[in-house]
N, C-alpha and C positions, 0 to 999 in steps of 0.2 A: 654346729649348734644343735642342741637340746627341742625336748616337743614344750618343759619350761618354758624352756629363755624365749623374753618379749623379741621382737624385732623392732628395727630404728628406722625411723622415718625423718631424715634431716630437713626440713621448710617446714613454712607452715602458709605456701602456696595452695592455688588450687587443686595443680599436679601431683603436689606431694599428698592433699590429704583427701585426691580423690583413689591413690595406693594404699594410705593406711585404712580406709575403706574399707578395698580392697581382702587386704589385710586380715581384715579384724571381723569382717565379715567371714572368711575363710575359718573363723575359727582358731587365730594369733593374737598375741597380746601384742599391743602396738603401743610404743614409748613415740610421741614423733613430738619431736623438738620447733620453737620456735625465738629467737629470741627476744623477740615484744614480751613480757611478760604480760602484763594484759590483755592480748592478743590470748594467751593459751588461756588465762583466764575467765575469758569472754566466749571462747567455746567452753570454756569443764563446765559453765553456767546450764549454757543454752542450746546446746547441744546442736554447735556449727559453726558454719567459719564466713561467718557472711563479710566481710573483709573478701574473701576470695572467690566463695563458693555456695555461694548464697541459694535460700531454699531449699541445702541436702543435708539430710538429717545425720549427724554423723553417728555410726556406729556404738557402742555401750562399751568396747575391748579398746577406744579407745582413749588413754590417757596424754591431753597433751601437756604440756613440761616445757620451761626456761633453763631447763639443769642440763648441759648439754654433758659434763662427766658426767654427772649422775647416770644419762639416759648409756653413755657407754663402758659404765664401768656392768651394765648387767648383760647390753645384748651383742653378738659374733655379727648380726646381715645389720648392715645398715643401709638405707638407701637414699641416696645424695638427691634432694631436690630440692637445689639452692641456687639463686642464681649467678648467672656467672661472671659475676663481678662481685660476689659478695663471695662464694665458698671458700677461696685460701686464707683470706684472714678472719671466717668463720671456727676455718680446721685446722691452720697452724697452730694454735696455740694449745689444742686438743692431740696432734703429733703422736706423743708416747699411747697417747690410747688408742692410737689407730692399728699399733701393730698386730698381726694375726690376722687382723677382721676379716670379711668377706665386703668388703663397701663396692656397692653399685648407683654407678653418678645415671641421674635419669636426665641430668642438665643438657640443651639441647646450645652451645654455644661455643663458644674461641674467646679463651682470657685474651681484651683489647692489647695491655702490653707485649705480652709476650706471646700470639701469637698461641696459645698447647689452649690442646682440649684438655675436657672435664677432668677424665681419665689421667693423662700425664700428669696436672698438676697433684692428684692423687697420688701416683705413686712419689712423686718430690717430696712432697708429703710425710710419707708412710712408705717407702721404699718396701718393706715387711708385709702389706698388707696385702691380703686375693681379689685385684679386681675386674671390677664387669662394667659390662654399657648397657642399658634397657633404653630399645628407644623404637621408635612404629610409630602409625597414624593410628595417634594417641588422642583427639582434642577433650581436656579433662568432665568438659563437663560430660557430655556423653560421658568417659570409663563414667564416674559417678552415677550419675540418670540407667548406668545397666546396660545402654546399647552394645551390638553386638561387639564385639574387639578384641583384635589381634596385634602382638607386640612380638618383639625381639631380645631378646639376652643373649649379649653377646662377650666373650671373652676364652681365652684356652682353657679353662680352668674344668675340664667336663663336669664336677663334683658342684661349683658354687650354680652353675647355670643349673644342676638339678636339683638344686639348695632353692635357687627362683622360682622354677617352674613349680616345684612344689606348695610354695610358701603364696604363688601369685594363681595358678590359675585354676580358672569355678568356672559356672553355670554359664555367665557373658565375656569370660577374661580369656583369651588362648595363647600362652607364651612360646615362643619359637627357639631352637634354640640356634647360636651360629661361633665360628670360631673367630673370625673376622672383628675383632674389637673394632681398630681403625674402621674399617669399612664403613659397617655401621654407626658411629659415631660421628665420623666423617658427615657423613648421610643428612642424620640429624642435624648437622650445623649448617653444611652447606646452603640447602634448602629457606634456609629463613632468608637468605638474602633474592630468591628468583622470590618467595612470597611475597613480602613485598610487591615486586613487579606487574608481578599476578592483580597486586588490590590495587595498585596505580590503573592498568590496563583496565581494568572497570569501572574506576571512578569517569577516568572517559570515557567508555561507551565502547569501547569498542566489542568486538563481537568474540563468538565461539570461535572460530577459525583462528581467532590471535591467541586467547588462550591455548586452546593447543597445539598452536608453532610455538609459546612462550612454554609452557611445561615439557613437550618433546624434546625442543634445544636444549632448554635446561637443563633437563637428564643426559642427555648425550657430551655437553658439557664436564658437569658434575663429576658423572662417571672418567670420563679423559683426566679428570683430574686429579686424582683419588687411585685410578690404579700408576699414575705415576711416579703418585706416592707411597705406593704399596699395596693396600687394598685389592676385593676379589672384586673383578667384575662383576659379578653375578649377585654377589652383596646387593648391587643398585636394581638391579628387575624383582628383586621383595620389597616386603612390608618396610624394610628400616629403608628403601630410598626410592623405588619409585609412586611406593604405596603413601609411604609420608612426603614426596611431593607435590601425589593430588589433592590429599586433603586439605595441605599448607594454603593451599595456591586456589582454593575453589572455595572452602571454607567460610563466612564472614564468621564465623567464631574462634577466627586465628591468627593471632596477635599480632603476627607479624602483617599477614594481609590487611589488619584494621588500619596498622598503619602507612601502608602504603596505600591504600585507597584515602586515605587522610589528607594523604602530598598529592595522590590526581587531581584531591578539593582545592588543593591550592596553600592548606595548612606547612607552617614552618614543617623543621624534621621537630623540632623543640615541641611544640603545640600537637598535634601529632600523637608522641609518644604519649605525653600527659593528657591527650583524652581517651587514654585503656582504661 
């Protein structure tokens, strides 16, 4: 990546937009891809993302587009902020264009059919790409509102980590590096389950003792599970482990917490998700 090359953000959701804004505020030219041309046009015209990040003004350095091939022709650093159930279908058709690029997954999830993490899917689609994972206690609205925030870029590729740190690091956003890509990504995916439980507990009127118990035992269970699969246990004492777990299990801004709260109120899972 050179100073003249744009950085790509794939995804028109709240977190992708928050990251795009950070990059643009740091002086980067940002190509933000989304599947829906109408959404891209709306963002160009209004200077906002009213669908997913209402009220946040977008930096003029962001170029919303629905031309994925055109984006990949220009960018070497690609932040992938696509839903876990859409990532494979979106990127498989452009697999040839991903070779050699730095692909950074920011999606905290597991593919339902294969139980694979997002970086593993990226490796399947683009085996010659350089893969990293960005994860931590990063609520999109707070990132966009410039609340003091820290995150982790994880990869064994030290140059990739440095590149992401230089691109994203700013006055209110700090990026730490880790070589434990698997542990960082697994922490981000596993904590979603416990956040749903925490939301349910809150809706049922359970107290702070219960919340503390849930978070603490969740951390222990996550760590044991991940270490058994080869992760570094120290990862779970950092931002991508206990840090992400605390914010997701404590904040009503967390989507998984919201789903759990709705379930605790008696809604069905379908209705709880629909209410997001």
